[in-house]
C-alpha positions as CSV (number, residue, x, y, z in Angstrom):
1,M,124.8,106.7,103.1
2,S,122.7,103.6,102.7
3,V,122.4,102.0,99.2
4,Q,119.9,99.4,98.2
5,T,121.0,96.5,96.0
6,K,119.8,97.4,92.6
7,K,118.2,95.1,90.1
8,P,119.6,95.0,86.6
9,L,118.6,98.0,84.5
10,F,118.0,96.0,81.3
11,R,116.8,92.7,80.1
12,S,117.1,92.0,76.4
13,P,113.8,91.6,74.7
14,L,115.4,89.4,72.1
15,M,115.0,85.6,72.3
16,A,116.9,83.3,70.0
17,T,114.9,80.8,67.9
18,Q,115.8,77.3,66.8
19,R,116.9,78.5,63.3
20,M,119.9,80.4,64.5
21,R,123.2,79.6,62.7
22,M,126.4,81.6,63.1
23,G,129.1,79.5,61.5
24,D,132.1,78.2,63.3
25,I,133.3,81.1,65.5
26,Q,133.8,78.5,68.3
27,S,132.8,75.0,69.1
28,L,129.5,76.0,70.7
29,L,128.5,77.8,67.5
30,R,129.4,74.7,65.5
31,N,127.9,72.1,67.7
32,E,125.0,73.7,69.5
33,P,123.7,76.6,67.3
34,E,120.2,76.4,68.7
35,N,121.5,76.9,72.2
36,F,124.2,79.5,71.4
37,M,122.4,82.7,72.4
38,R,120.9,81.2,75.6
39,K,124.4,80.1,76.7
40,F,126.0,83.2,75.4
41,E,123.6,85.4,77.4
42,A,124.1,83.3,80.5
43,G,127.9,83.7,80.2
44,A,127.5,87.5,79.7
45,N,125.2,87.8,82.7
46,S,127.6,85.8,84.9
47,G,130.6,87.9,83.9
48,D,132.4,85.0,82.2
49,I,132.1,86.8,78.8
50,T,132.5,90.6,78.9
51,L,132.6,93.4,76.5
52,E,136.1,94.4,77.6
53,G,137.2,90.7,77.3
54,I,136.8,90.7,73.6
55,R,140.3,91.3,72.2
56,D,139.4,91.1,68.5
57,I,136.1,92.8,67.6
58,N,137.2,92.6,63.9
59,S,137.2,88.8,64.0
60,L,133.9,88.7,65.8
61,W,132.5,91.0,63.1
62,R,133.8,88.8,60.3
63,A,132.4,85.7,61.9
64,T,128.9,87.0,62.7
65,A,128.0,90.1,60.8
66,Y,126.7,88.2,57.7
67,E,125.2,85.4,59.7
68,R,121.4,85.7,59.8
69,I,119.5,84.7,62.9
70,D,115.9,84.7,63.9
71,V,115.0,86.4,67.1
72,Q,111.7,87.2,68.7
73,L,110.9,90.7,69.7
74,P,107.9,92.2,71.5
75,D,106.3,95.0,69.5
76,I,104.6,98.2,70.9
77,S,101.3,96.3,71.4
78,G,103.1,93.6,73.4
79,Q,102.8,91.0,70.7
80,V,105.9,88.9,70.0
81,R,107.0,88.8,66.4
82,T,110.0,87.0,64.8
83,I,112.5,89.0,62.8
84,T,115.7,88.0,61.0
85,T,118.7,90.1,61.6
86,S,122.5,90.0,61.6
87,A,124.0,88.1,64.5
88,F,126.6,90.7,65.3
89,P,124.4,93.4,66.9
90,I,122.6,90.7,68.9
91,I,125.9,89.4,70.3
92,T,127.4,92.8,71.0
93,G,124.1,94.0,72.3
94,T,124.0,91.2,74.9
95,L,127.5,92.2,76.0
96,V,126.4,95.9,76.2
97,I,123.5,95.0,78.4
98,A,125.7,93.0,80.7
99,A,128.2,95.8,80.9
100,I,125.6,98.4,81.7
101,N,124.0,96.2,84.4
102,A,127.4,95.5,86.0
103,R,128.4,99.2,86.0
104,Y,125.0,100.3,87.3
105,A,125.2,98.0,90.3
106,M,128.4,99.8,91.3
107,I,127.0,103.4,91.2
108,P,125.8,104.6,94.6
109,T,122.4,106.2,94.5
110,I,119.8,106.9,97.2
111,G,116.7,107.8,95.1
112,Q,115.3,104.3,95.2
113,E,115.2,104.4,99.0
114,L,113.0,107.5,99.1
115,V,110.1,106.3,96.9
116,T,107.6,103.5,96.4
117,E,108.0,102.1,92.9
118,M,104.9,101.8,90.7
119,D,104.4,100.7,87.1
120,D,101.6,102.3,85.0
121,N,101.6,102.7,81.2
122,K,99.5,105.9,81.3
123,K,100.9,109.3,80.5
124,V,99.0,110.7,83.5
125,S,98.4,108.4,86.4
126,T,95.7,109.1,89.0
127,I,96.3,108.1,92.6
128,V,93.1,108.0,94.5
129,G,93.7,108.6,98.2
130,I,90.8,107.3,100.3
131,S,90.6,109.4,103.5
132,T,88.6,107.8,106.2
133,L,85.9,109.9,107.8
134,D,84.7,108.5,111.1
135,S,81.6,109.4,113.0
136,Q,83.8,109.6,116.2
137,K,81.2,107.6,118.1
138,D,82.8,106.1,121.3
139,E,80.3,103.4,122.0
140,V,77.7,101.4,120.1
141,K,74.7,100.6,122.3
142,E,73.2,97.2,122.3
143,G,70.7,96.9,119.4
144,E,72.1,99.9,117.6
145,N,73.5,99.8,114.1
146,F,77.2,100.0,113.8
147,P,78.1,103.4,112.1
148,E,79.4,103.2,108.6
149,I,82.7,104.6,107.7
150,G,82.6,107.4,105.1
151,A,85.3,108.2,102.6
152,S,86.3,111.3,100.7
153,E,88.4,110.9,97.6
154,E,91.3,113.1,96.7
155,K,92.9,112.5,93.3
156,I,96.6,113.0,92.9
157,E,98.2,113.1,89.4
158,I,101.6,111.8,88.5
159,R,102.7,112.6,85.0
160,H,105.5,111.1,82.9
161,L,108.9,112.1,81.5
162,L,110.4,110.3,78.5
163,N,114.2,110.1,78.2
164,G,116.8,108.0,76.5
165,R,120.2,107.9,74.8
166,R,121.8,106.2,71.8
167,L,125.2,104.7,71.2
168,T,126.7,103.9,67.8
169,M,129.6,101.5,66.8
170,S,131.2,102.8,63.6
171,A,132.9,100.6,61.1
172,D,136.2,102.2,62.1
173,V,135.8,100.8,65.6
174,I,135.6,97.4,64.1
175,S,138.3,97.7,61.5
176,E,140.8,99.4,63.9
177,N,139.8,97.1,66.9
178,E,138.9,100.1,69.1
179,L,136.6,98.2,71.4
180,G,138.3,99.6,74.5
181,N,137.2,103.1,73.7
182,F,133.7,101.8,72.9
183,A,133.5,100.0,76.3
184,L,134.5,103.3,78.0
185,R,131.5,105.0,76.3
186,V,129.2,102.3,77.6
187,N,130.4,103.0,81.1
188,D,129.9,106.7,80.5
189,L,126.4,106.1,79.3
190,T,125.6,104.1,82.4
191,D,126.9,106.8,84.6
192,L,124.8,109.3,82.7
193,V,121.6,107.3,83.0
194,A,122.0,106.7,86.7
195,L,122.7,110.4,87.4
196,R,119.7,111.5,85.3
197,I,117.4,109.3,87.3
198,E,119.0,110.3,90.6
199,K,118.8,114.0,89.9
200,Q,115.2,113.7,88.8
201,T,114.2,111.7,91.9
202,L,115.9,114.0,94.4
203,S,114.6,117.1,92.7
204,R,111.0,115.9,93.0
205,V,111.4,114.6,96.6
206,T,112.7,118.1,97.6
207,D,110.1,119.7,95.2
208,H,113.0,122.0,94.2
209,N,111.0,123.8,91.5
210,G,107.5,123.6,92.8
211,S,108.4,124.8,96.3
212,G,110.9,127.4,95.2
213,S,110.7,131.2,95.9
214,S,108.9,131.4,92.5
215,P,107.0,128.1,92.2
216,A,107.1,126.6,88.8
217,E,106.9,123.3,86.9
218,P,107.7,120.6,87.4
219,Y,105.6,120.2,90.6
220,A,105.9,117.1,92.7
221,Y,102.4,117.5,94.2
222,R,99.4,117.7,91.9
223,P,96.1,117.4,93.8
224,N,93.3,117.1,91.3
225,G,95.8,117.8,88.6
226,V,96.8,121.3,89.8
227,G,100.5,121.9,90.4
228,T,100.9,122.9,94.0
229,A,103.9,123.8,96.2
230,L,104.6,120.8,98.3
231,Y,106.5,122.5,101.2
232,S,105.2,125.6,102.9
233,A,105.8,127.5,106.2
234,S,102.3,129.0,106.1
235,A,99.5,127.7,108.3
236,N,97.1,125.2,106.7
237,T,99.3,125.0,103.6
238,P,99.4,123.1,101.3
239,G,96.3,121.8,103.2
240,T,94.5,122.0,106.5
241,R,96.0,118.8,107.7
242,A,99.3,120.7,108.1
243,P,98.1,123.3,110.6
244,S,101.5,125.0,110.9
245,G,102.8,124.1,107.4
246,N,105.3,121.4,106.6
247,R,108.4,123.7,106.3
248,V,110.4,124.6,109.4
249,T,112.3,127.8,108.8
250,N,115.4,128.9,110.7
251,N,116.1,125.3,111.5
252,G,119.5,124.5,110.0
253,L,121.0,121.3,111.2
254,S,123.5,122.0,114.0
255,D,122.4,120.0,117.0
256,E,119.7,117.7,118.4
257,T,117.4,120.7,119.0
258,N,116.9,121.0,115.2
259,L,116.0,117.3,114.9
260,E,113.5,117.8,117.8
261,A,112.0,120.8,116.0
262,A,111.4,118.7,112.9
263,R,109.9,115.9,114.9
264,T,107.6,118.3,116.8
265,R,106.4,119.8,113.5
266,L,105.8,116.3,112.0
267,N,103.6,115.4,115.0
268,T,101.3,118.4,114.3
269,F,100.1,116.8,111.1
270,R,96.5,115.5,111.1
271,D,94.3,113.0,109.4
272,D,90.9,113.8,107.9
273,N,89.3,113.5,111.3
274,G,91.6,116.1,112.8
275,D,93.5,113.6,114.8
276,R,97.3,113.8,115.0
277,I,99.1,111.2,112.9
278,G,102.3,111.0,114.8
279,S,105.7,110.0,113.5
280,N,106.6,106.3,113.2
281,R,110.2,105.9,114.3
282,S,110.5,102.6,112.3
283,E,109.7,104.5,109.1
284,S,111.6,107.6,109.7
285,Q,114.5,108.7,107.5
286,I,116.7,111.8,107.3
287,L,117.8,113.2,104.0
288,V,120.7,115.6,104.2
289,P,123.2,117.2,101.7
290,D,126.7,115.8,101.8
291,A,127.7,119.1,103.4
292,K,125.7,118.2,106.5
293,I,126.4,114.5,106.9
294,G,129.3,115.0,109.3
295,T,127.2,117.2,111.6
296,L,124.3,114.7,111.6
297,S,126.6,111.8,112.2
298,K,128.0,113.5,115.3
299,I,124.5,114.2,116.6
300,L,123.3,110.6,116.1
301,N,126.4,109.0,117.5
302,S,126.7,111.2,120.6
303,E,125.3,109.5,123.7
304,Y,125.3,112.7,125.7
305,V,124.1,116.3,124.8
306,P,127.3,118.3,124.1
307,G,128.0,121.0,126.7
308,V,125.5,119.6,129.2
309,V,126.9,117.4,132.0
310,N,125.5,113.8,132.1
311,E,122.4,114.6,130.0
312,K,121.7,111.8,127.6
313,S,120.7,112.7,124.1
314,N,117.3,111.5,122.9
315,W,118.8,111.3,119.4
316,G,122.0,109.5,120.3
317,P,122.6,105.7,120.5
318,G,119.8,104.1,122.4
319,G,118.0,107.4,122.6
320,R,114.2,107.6,122.4
321,F,114.2,109.2,118.9
322,G,117.5,108.0,117.6
323,I,117.7,106.9,113.9
324,P,120.1,104.2,112.7
325,M,122.7,105.5,110.3
326,E,121.4,103.1,107.6
327,R,118.3,105.3,107.4
328,V,120.3,108.5,107.0
329,L,120.5,109.3,103.3
330,S,123.0,111.7,101.8
331,S,124.4,112.4,98.3
332,P,126.4,115.2,96.6
333,V,123.4,115.4,94.2
334,V,121.4,116.9,97.1
335,D,124.1,119.6,97.4
336,N,123.4,120.7,93.8
337,L,119.9,121.6,95.1
338,S,120.9,123.0,98.5
339,T,123.8,122.6,100.8
340,S,121.8,123.4,103.9
341,A,118.1,122.3,103.5
342,W,117.4,118.9,105.0
343,Y,114.3,116.6,105.3
344,Y,112.8,114.3,108.0
345,G,110.0,111.8,107.7
346,A,108.5,108.7,106.1
347,F,109.5,109.3,102.5
348,R,108.1,106.1,101.0
349,R,104.7,106.9,102.4
350,Q,104.7,110.2,100.6
351,F,106.5,109.7,97.3
352,I,105.8,107.4,94.3
353,R,108.2,106.8,91.4
354,K,106.0,105.8,88.5
355,W,107.4,104.0,85.5
356,K,105.5,104.3,82.3
357,L,108.4,102.6,80.5
358,R,111.0,100.6,82.4
359,F,114.5,100.7,80.9
360,E,114.1,99.5,77.3
361,Y,117.0,98.4,75.1
362,V,117.1,97.9,71.3
363,S,120.0,97.1,69.0
364,L,120.3,97.3,65.2
365,G,123.0,96.2,62.8
366,M,124.5,96.9,59.4
367,D,121.4,96.0,57.5
368,T,120.0,99.4,58.2
369,Q,119.9,102.8,56.5
370,A,122.5,104.0,59.1
371,F,125.2,101.8,57.6
372,L,124.5,103.1,54.1
373,N,124.5,106.7,55.2
374,A,127.4,106.8,57.7
375,R,129.0,103.3,58.0
376,I,127.4,102.7,61.4
377,A,128.0,99.0,62.0
378,A,125.7,98.7,65.1
379,Q,123.4,101.0,67.0
380,F,122.3,100.6,70.6
381,R,119.4,102.7,72.1
382,I,118.1,102.8,75.6
383,A,115.0,104.6,76.8
384,W,113.0,105.1,79.9
385,D,109.9,107.0,81.0
386,C,109.3,107.8,84.7
387,E,108.2,110.6,87.0
388,I,108.1,111.1,90.7
389,G,105.2,112.5,92.6
390,A,103.9,113.2,96.1
391,R,100.7,111.4,97.0
392,D,100.3,113.5,100.3
393,Y,102.0,116.3,102.2
394,V,101.9,115.1,105.8
395,F,104.7,112.6,106.1
396,V,107.9,114.7,105.4
397,V,109.1,117.9,106.9
398,Q,111.4,120.3,105.0
399,N,113.9,122.2,107.2
400,L,115.7,125.4,106.1
401,D,118.7,127.3,107.5
402,G,116.8,130.6,107.1
403,T,113.5,131.5,105.5
404,T,114.4,131.4,101.8
405,A,113.5,128.4,99.6
406,P,116.5,126.5,98.2
407,V,118.1,127.5,94.9
408,D,120.6,125.6,92.8
409,E,124.0,125.7,94.4
């Protein structure tokens, strides 16, 4: 499994102002109050100051909870406004962000390697695919006008899906110095967020619902806004540029002949002029469930065809169609969808992960209704809004063991 280096999930929107005063918790607070949050955040991001490293959350509370600081916070419209709040949730919130980022970087995911990322603040994004229509003229005679390229537009919709979670730090956590348990909850939250995004991404890339035996929402492919099954074994489905369909049945992964069948099907796909697109080896990836990774590894690492004397494999090391193992993607999350279905093609050319809202973080302290109602000393909320959609159907082939569409396993 190949895993890309991840960028931090969160960046705090809060920025300390020149008026910040937090007492004498340490010499930096006493001597450089105007620089405290900047240096504190730098220490948290570098790992020098950690949530787990705070031994006495009670003392931190007493030193900072009643200190008021001015911070700048972007509002919904994007305008920056200054608010005055307790220093405690800002300090602990900075440590929570750093803990989440550190934890997230350690969680292996593959979804980010199968999509092209895009930011768009619309609930429904429209991707306009320009398909070139050529006159097919082989020669322009002297004195003739050069023919103009025509274009037909196909609009693909990608929708949105809002999600988020909230953490609370009760007064008991502070009074009883139970920060260790709270830190474990932060780790659990990070694991949950990473898994939610991974499951959503892989479910859409495989079009688990839309291409099921009984197609249903959410669909990964929405041409002109209409939910459409992305993978099909029928001719000219989901469109005429897939003359034999883009699902290969009875092609479970057992040897190189299955890879060859997928490659052959991929090479039947056409552009709008009816010309074959052809597969680009440098872009090709293989997505398999964890149950199949051992089999695939043997195929791609076998120089010769098993059972055939001295016949070199086209899919082995140095073979004509061999794929480096770093472009083989596998995850147990795929097994939740199917332990046998596998996929071959140029995923990033086909799938877009659209972010309406990148990971957003907000913290609040004791000067809120929650403290009055339930002695909640600090609250931390994260939210995100993203959806994954297919912009085309001719770059990835789905391969099934039999003829039945995958179901949850």
